[in-house]
C-alpha positions in Angstrom: 0.0 0.2 0.0 1.4 3.4 -1.0 1.4 6.5 1.1 -1.5 7.9 -0.7 -3.7 4.8 -0.1 -2.8 5.0 3.6 -3.9 8.5 3.9 -7.2 7.6 2.1 -7.8 4.8 4.5 -7.1 6.9 7.5 -9.3 9.6 6.1 -12.3 7.0 5.5 -11.7 5.6 9.1 -11.9 9.2 10.4 -15.2 9.6 8.4 -16.5 6.4 9.9 -15.6 7.5 13.4 -17.4 10.7 12.9 -20.6 8.9 12.0 -20.2 6.9 15.4 -19.8 10.1 17.3 -22.9 11.6 15.8 -24.7 8.5 16.8 -23.3 8.8 20.4 -24.2 12.5 20.4 -27.7 11.8 19.4 -28.0 9.2 22.0 -26.5 11.1 24.8 -28.7 11.5 27.8 -26.7 14.0 29.9 -25.0 17.2 29.0 -21.6 15.9 29.8 -22.0 12.9 27.3 -23.3 15.3 24.7 -20.2 17.6 25.3 -17.7 14.7 25.4 -19.4 13.3 22.1 -19.3 16.8 20.6 -15.5 17.2 21.4 -14.8 13.7 19.8 -16.7 14.5 16.9 -15.0 18.0 16.2 -11.8 16.2 16.6 -12.7 13.6 14.0 -14.0 16.1 11.6 -10.7 18.1 11.9 -8.5 15.0 11.2 -10.7 14.2 8.2 -10.4 17.7 6.9 -6.8 17.7 7.4 -6.4 14.6 5.4 -8.8 15.9 2.7 -6.5 19.0 2.4 -3.5 16.7 2.0 -5.2 14.5 -0.5 -6.8 17.5 -2.4 -10.1 15.8 -2.3 -13.2 16.3 -0.4 -15.2 14.0 1.6 -18.5 14.5 3.8 -20.2 12.7 6.1 -23.8 11.4 5.4 -26.4 14.1 5.7 -29.5 13.9 7.7 -28.1 12.9 11.0 -29.5 15.2 13.8 -27.3 16.1 16.6 -28.4 16.4 20.3 -27.2 20.2 20.4 -29.2 21.0 17.5 -26.4 23.0 15.9 -25.4 20.1 13.6 -21.7 21.4 13.6 -20.5 19.1 16.5 -18.6 21.9 18.0 -18.5 22.7 21.6 -16.2 22.1 24.6 -16.3 19.7 27.3 -14.4 16.6 28.8 -13.9 13.4 27.2 -16.4 10.7 28.0 -13.6 8.3 28.8 -12.5 11.0 31.4 -16.0 11.4 32.8 -16.5 7.5 33.0 -13.4 6.7 34.7 -13.2 9.7 37.0 -16.5 11.5 37.4 -15.0 13.2 40.7 -12.6 15.2 38.7 -15.1 17.2 36.8 -15.1 20.9 36.9 -18.5 22.4 36.9 -18.9 25.5 34.8 
């Protein structure tokens, strides 16, 4: 596999991970889980977009998936869900 194929593969995996995070965001039942999924989604989007730039291509997630925030852009700040699940006592309210 050459470098371009590897980059496309990584981009496609990031796109699939975006879809997973969109689903988690839609299913999140607490604000903390929503923020965590939103942060992960934004990170996956950034990675995919950077790989698109490298490849000089454009990839887009499937349309029509609603987000729990109602914005649809997946951007917000918050803790990672793994942090929340592993150590909920370390949360900072705000």
